[in-house]
N, C-alpha and C positions, 0 to 999 in steps of 0.2 A: 467595424470599430477597431482602431489600432490598439496595440498593447499599451502604449503610453496613456491613451484615454481611459482604458480599463483600470490601469494602476492608479490613476488620479482619483477614481471614484470608489476604490476599495475602502471599506470602513475600517481603517487601521485602529480607530479608537476602540474597537471591539476586542482587539488583541489583549489577552491577559497574560502577564509574565508568569511563567511556570518554573523558572529557575530560581534557586535560593539567592538571597541577598549576599553581597560581598561584605568584607570587613568594614568598608566605608559607608555601607548602607545603600549602595546603588543596586539596582536590579539587573541581573544579566539575563537578557531575553534570548530565547532560542528562536531565531528569526525563521528558520526553515519550518519548525514545528508550528509556529503561529500562522505562517502562510498556508500550511496544509490544513489547519483547522478552519481558517477563514474561507479557503476554497471549498471545503466540504459544506460549510454552512451556506455559502452563496449558491452552490449547486442545488442543495436541498430546497432552499427558498425559491429558486427559479423554477424548479420542477413543480413545487406546490402552486405557485402563482400561474404557471402555464395550465395546470389542471383546473384551477378555479376559473381562469379566463374561458376555457372551453365549455365549462358547465354554464357560465353566464350566457355564452353565445347560444347554447342549446335551449336554455330556459327562455331567452328573449325571442328566439325564433318560434318556439312552441306557443308562447303567449300571443305573438302576432298572428300566427296561423289560426288559433282558436277564436280570436276576436275579429277576424277578417270578415266573416259572414254575418256576425251579430251586431257589430258596432257600426256607427256611421263613419263617414269619411273623416270627420274631425277627430274622433276617438282613435281611429286607425293611425292617423298621422301622429297623434300624441304618443301612442304606444311605440311607434317606430322611433320617435324622438327619444323616448326613454331607453329603448334598446341600444340606440346609438350612444347615448350618454353613458350607459353601463359599460359598453365596449370601450369607449374612450377612457373611462376611469381605470378599467383593467389594463388597457394598453399603457397608460401613463405610469401606473404602479409597477408594471413589469419593466418598462424602460428605465425607471429610476434605479433598478438594481444593476443595470449595465451588463448583465450576464445572460439574459434570456436568449439573445442571438448567438451566444457562444456555446450554450449547452446543447450538445448534439449526442444522440444515442448511437452506440456502436452497433456492430453487426449482431450482437447478442441481445440488443434491446435495453442495455443498461447505460447509465451515465457514469463512465469511468474517469480516470485521470488522463491528461494529455500524454501522449507517447513521445519520448525523447531518446534517441539512440545513445546520447551521452549518459543519460541516467541509467539505461540498461547496462552499458559497459561498466559504469561506476559500481553498480550493485553486484555484477558478476565478478569484477576484480576484487571488490571488498570481500565477498564470500570466499573466493579462491585463496586470497592472501591469508585471511584469518584461519581458514580451514587447513591450509598447508602448514602454517606455524604450529597450530594445535595438533595436527596429525603427526608431525615430526616428533613432537614431545611424546605422544602416545606410542609411536613406533619405537622410539629410543628406549622407553621404559619396558615395553614388551620384549625387545631384543635383548636387553640386559638381563631380564628375568629368564628368558629362554637359554641364554648362554651360560648363566650360572647354574641352571638346573639340568643341563644336558651333559651327560658323561662324555660324549664325543667331543663337544666343544671345549670341555675342561681340559682335555688332553691335547687339543690342537694348539697351534702356535698363536702368539698374540696378534700377528698380522691377519690370520684367518678369523680370529674372533672379532677383530676390528672391522674386517670386511663384512662379516655377518651382521654386525650391529649397524653399519653404514647402510647396507642394502635394506634392512628392515626399516630404518629411519626414513630414507627418501621414498620408499614405496608407500609407506603409510602417509607421508606428507602429500604425495600426489593423489592418493585415493581420497583423503579427506578434503583436499583442496577442490577436487572435482565435485565431491558430495556437497560441500557448503556453497560452492558456486552455483550449482543447480538449485539449491534451496533458495538462495536470494534471487536468482533469476525467476523462479516460479512465483515468488512473492511479488516481484515487480510486475510480472505479467498479469497476476490476479488484480493488482491495484489498477492497472491500466484498463482491464476489461470490465471489472465489476466494482472495484473499490469498496469491499465489504468492511473495511476497518482492519486494525492490527490483528485481531483474533482470527478473522477470516483469512487474511494473508498468511498467517503462520500455519493455519490448518492446511491450506492449499499447498504451501511449500513443503510441509511435512509429508503430505501424501505423495508428492512427486519425488522427493529426495529419498525418504525412507522406503518407498516402494521400489526404487531402483536398487537400494541395498539388499532388499529381500529377494531380488530377482535371481541372484546366483547364490549357490550354497556356500562357496568359499568366502563370499562377502558378508554372510550373516554373522560371522564371529565378531565383526566390527560394529554390530548393531548397538551395543551399550554405549560405545564412544560416540556414535552418531546421534543417539537420543540425548546424550549429555550436551553435545554441541547445540542441538535445537533448544534444549532447556535453557542453556546459557543465553542464547539469543532472545528467547521469550522473556526471560528475567530482565534483560537489558531494556527491551522495548517497553515493558510495563512500568519499570522503574523510571524510565524517561518520561512516560506519560504522567506519572505522579509528581514529576519535578524533583526526583531524588537522585537522578543520574545525569 
């Protein structure tokens, strides 16, 4: 089934606006969020209907086998007809969702999200950009504090002090850009493989990114800032889910 056929049968009427109303009273819908929710609902329904279909097939086959030696030819034929009718009903209900043929389990046995290289690059670029900007702010503040508290830097020339601050700023920007890029990349990978929801994605990303920060002793001094970045992202995600962001 083509993407056009699937998009025509998606129940868009189930989409509930989550964004606040504008001054004119119109509702601003977050289309990406609504599509994500609809995809998760359809995936779950398809998996449930597939499970029910298999159970119906097993029950019908067991009933036909038990009554094969006890019933007459007419009763056997009736049972077979009933089993076929149940299978047809299950198949028609599954086909009506238009997603059963599209739901495929990955190598881990889970139903995740479709992988797109563009989405992976977009998530990695977003994390690297936000992390670099925030990290440069952290590095600038730390460098200014170190320069003002160091007796050696106080007696140094202004160019030497400026060079010290500049080095601290761009090094911190690169470090936190890499950290937050890994965090968002791990979140996307978890979404594709397992799709556990926002909480599960944040936990997996935190383990991957914060574990890397803990790997080296000289990086551990940046742990408070790293935790702050993760907390900011978590706050943004759940505020978005509540329709307040």
